[in-house]
C-alpha positions, -999 to 999 in steps of 0.1 A, spaced: -489 -295 502 -474 -326 485 -497 -320 454 -482 -284 452 -447 -297 455 -454 -324 430 -468 -298 406 -438 -275 410 -416 -303 402 -435 -310 370 -432 -274 358 -394 -274 364 -392 -308 347 -410 -295 317 -390 -264 313 -357 -284 317 -368 -309 291 -375 -281 266 -353 -296 239 -366 -331 234 -352 -361 218 -369 -391 204 -351 -425 208 -368 -439 177 -370 -412 150 -364 -405 113 -327 -396 120 -319 -432 131 -302 -453 105 -299 -489 116 -282 -521 103 -255 -503 82 -233 -532 69 -197 -523 59 -175 -549 44 -137 -550 50 -122 -555 16 -87 -541 21 -76 -550 57 -91 -518 71 -90 -509 107 -121 -503 128 -118 -465 123 -117 -468 87 -147 -491 86 -166 -467 109 -159 -439 86 -174 -458 57 -204 -465 79 -208 -428 86 -208 -420 48 -231 -448 42 -255 -439 70 -257 -402 58 -264 -413 23 -291 -436 34 -306 -409 57 -307 -382 30 -321 -407 3 -349 -415 28 -360 -380 36 -350 -358 8 -366 -354 -27 -344 -362 -57 -334 -326 -66 -321 -318 -31 -300 -350 -30 -276 -333 -54 -270 -306 -29 -257 -330 -2 -240 -358 -21 -206 -343 -19 -208 -336 18 -172 -343 35 -167 -371 59 -156 -345 84 -189 -327 82 -210 -360 84 -192 -370 116 -202 -337 131 -238 -346 124 -237 -380 141 -249 -380 177 -242 -417 187 -233 -449 170 -234 -486 180 -213 -514 165 -234 -547 166 -214 -577 174 -220 -605 150 -207 -640 160 -210 -653 125 -186 -628 111 -150 -640 113 -117 -620 111 -137 -588 110 -148 -593 74 -176 -568 80 -192 -547 108 -228 -538 113 -235 -503 127 -264 -483 141 -263 -445 138 -283 -416 153 -279 -383 137 -284 -351 159 -317 -336 150 -307 -300 158 -274 -303 138 -292 -318 110 -318 -290 109 -291 -264 109 -272 -283 81 -304 -283 59 -312 -246 69 -279 -234 57 -285 -252 23 -321 -241 21 -334 -277 20 -366 -290 35 -369 -326 44 -399 -350 47 -413 -364 79 -411 -400 70 -431 -426 87 -441 -461 76 -476 -458 61 -502 -481 44 -516 -470 10 -545 -488 -9 -534 -488 -46 -554 -501 -76 -535 -505 -108 -555 -509 -139 -539 -523 -171 -549 -511 -206 -535 -529 -235 -546 -530 -272 -579 -511 -260 -587 -538 -235 -585 -531 -199 -577 -556 -171 -585 -553 -134 -576 -584 -114 -568 -619 -128 -550 -610 -160 -535 -578 -147 -498 -580 -144 -494 -549 -124 -521 -560 -99 -506 -595 -95 -470 -585 -93 -472 -550 -75 -460 -562 -41 -432 -584 -55 -412 -556 -71 -391 -532 -51 -368 -503 -64 -351 -499 -30 -366 -525 -6 -343 -516 24 -356 -479 23 -391 -483 12 -415 -468 37 -448 -474 19 -467 -507 22 -491 -511 -4 -526 -528 1 -543 -540 -31 -582 -540 -32 -600 -574 -30 -620 -582 -61 -655 -568 -57 -685 -570 -78 -697 -535 -72 -663 -521 -79 -663 -542 -111 -695 -528 -122 -687 -490 -114 -654 -493 -132 -670 -511 -163 -697 -482 -164 -668 -457 -166 -643 -476 -188 -643 -450 -215 -633 -423 -190 -614 -440 -162 -597 -408 -153 -630 -393 -142 -638 -424 -120 -651 -414 -84 -620 -431 -68 -630 -423 -33 -661 -443 -37 -640 -474 -43 -608 -471 -24 -620 -452 7 -637 -483 21 -604 -499 35 -600 -476 66 -569 -461 51 -566 -424 45 -541 -428 16 -552 -443 -16 -541 -443 -53 -559 -453 -85 -535 -460 -114 -542 -463 -151 -512 -479 -170 -518 -478 -207 -492 -498 -227 -480 -484 -260 -452 -505 -273 -422 -498 -252 -439 -470 -233 -463 -469 -207 -485 -439 -200 -494 -436 -163 -522 -417 -149 -521 -413 -111 -550 -401 -90 -557 -403 -53 -553 -389 -18 -519 -386 -1 -515 -373 34 -550 -357 30 -542 -340 -3 -558 -348 -35 -531 -357 -62 -533 -361 -100 -504 -367 -122 -496 -380 -156 -462 -394 -166 -446 -419 -189 -423 -449 -182 -400 -461 -211 -381 -493 -216 -362 -507 -245 -362 -543 -232 -377 -568 -255 -391 -588 -225 -426 -577 -216 -422 -589 -181 -390 -569 -176 -407 -537 -190 -437 -542 -166 -413 -548 -137 -395 -517 -144 -427 -497 -148 -437 -509 -113 -403 -498 -98 -405 -464 -115 -440 -457 -105 -432 -466 -69 -404 -441 -70 -427 -415 -83 -452 -422 -54 -423 -419 -30 -415 -385 -44 -450 -374 -43 -454 -386 -8 -421 -368 4 -435 -335 -12 -467 -337 6 -449 -342 40 -420 -318 38 -410 -298 68 -399 -262 65 -372 -258 91 -369 -221 85 -403 -213 100 -411 -232 132 -446 -224 146 -459 -222 182 -490 -238 195 -507 -230 228 -527 -259 242 -546 -269 273 -543 -302 290 -572 -313 311 -558 -329 342 -577 -358 358 -548 -378 374 -517 -367 391 -495 -384 364 -512 -367 334 -485 -342 329 -458 -369 331 -476 -390 306 -480 -361 283 -444 -354 284 -436 -390 275 -460 -387 245 -445 -352 233 -410 -367 236 -419 -392 209 -430 -368 184 -400 -357 163 -418 -326 149 -419 -310 184 -387 -291 191 -396 -278 226 -424 -273 250 -430 -258 285 -458 -253 310 -468 -216 310 -498 -219 334 -508 -247 360 -539 -253 381 -552 -286 397 -576 -290 368 -556 -279 338 -522 -270 325 -515 -245 297 -486 -258 275 -466 -239 247 -454 -262 221 -428 -253 195 -430 -276 163 -420 -279 127 -442 -289 98 -480 -287 93 -505 -284 120 -526 -313 107 -494 -335 110 -490 -326 147 -527 -334 154 -523 -367 137 -491 -375 157 -509 -366 190 -538 -389 182 -513 -418 174 -498 -411 209 -532 -415 226 -539 -379 231 -574 -367 220 -574 -332 204 -605 -311 209 -603 -278 188 -630 -252 202 -629 -215 194 -595 -219 178 -582 -233 212 -566 -268 213 -576 -289 243 -558 -322 250 -571 -350 268 -552 -383 276 -572 -413 264 
């Protein structure tokens, strides 16, 4: 009898928590520092923090062309999108020279805001990417020791505070060296996966940077978020210093990779999807543990139990984005997904 009451409680609990909220999500903007340069009061400083926080959020999750659609958003409208804020006390700051603020934007309000403007945003998460930049200069190509891009890739940042990609450079390897040498006349056809997929990372990029006076031709090829990507573009700089030109090229290429990554991970908020899943129940707290996991996934808008027995629960999930992204996020939360006959079965690991 107690077990029946427990399961009834669980069902009600799931239904009541249909609209979920994650305390650590892409709509959080932390450590916004606002300086007091004109004896402003706290409200005026907070208003500046709201505007700066909105700017940081949109810069983080929107592609460049969509930023233009929101850059003139009024303070009044921005304040409506904020769900909570926190002023961080700083004992080292005297006479309120500056304040530091953490902001959380309301997911549902942000979704409506972007929906009205016809904008999709990217599901941003910190990610590791293997990258192999090859330098071609005066018909010679450089891989490791004399390759400026290889040696300085991790030192240059175009927006260090908002960068979400951590780059991993390959270790010098004799087999890779031989393979690249055998394809040096046609690097664009090089079997990239054979070299860069050995690092236990899903995302990898091979770059060929060909220097031509003040221009650098860039060939990019790899796998980003499970999708094959190939792109050619140019980076220009009129600076006389080769070091400055190369550093600028690194920053511009990183910007381009960020843009590609966002495009591959965009969420179309106009078309939410539904997923019927079956949870295998082995312990009394399996449903509660599943709820905790689902609450941490930003792409999930709501969920509810539609059928329950002592051995399983059928759960309907409303989500945004691509189905493979949901599967990946469930895996990250310790939920094994078994797909059989187009049915999703969930198992807590």
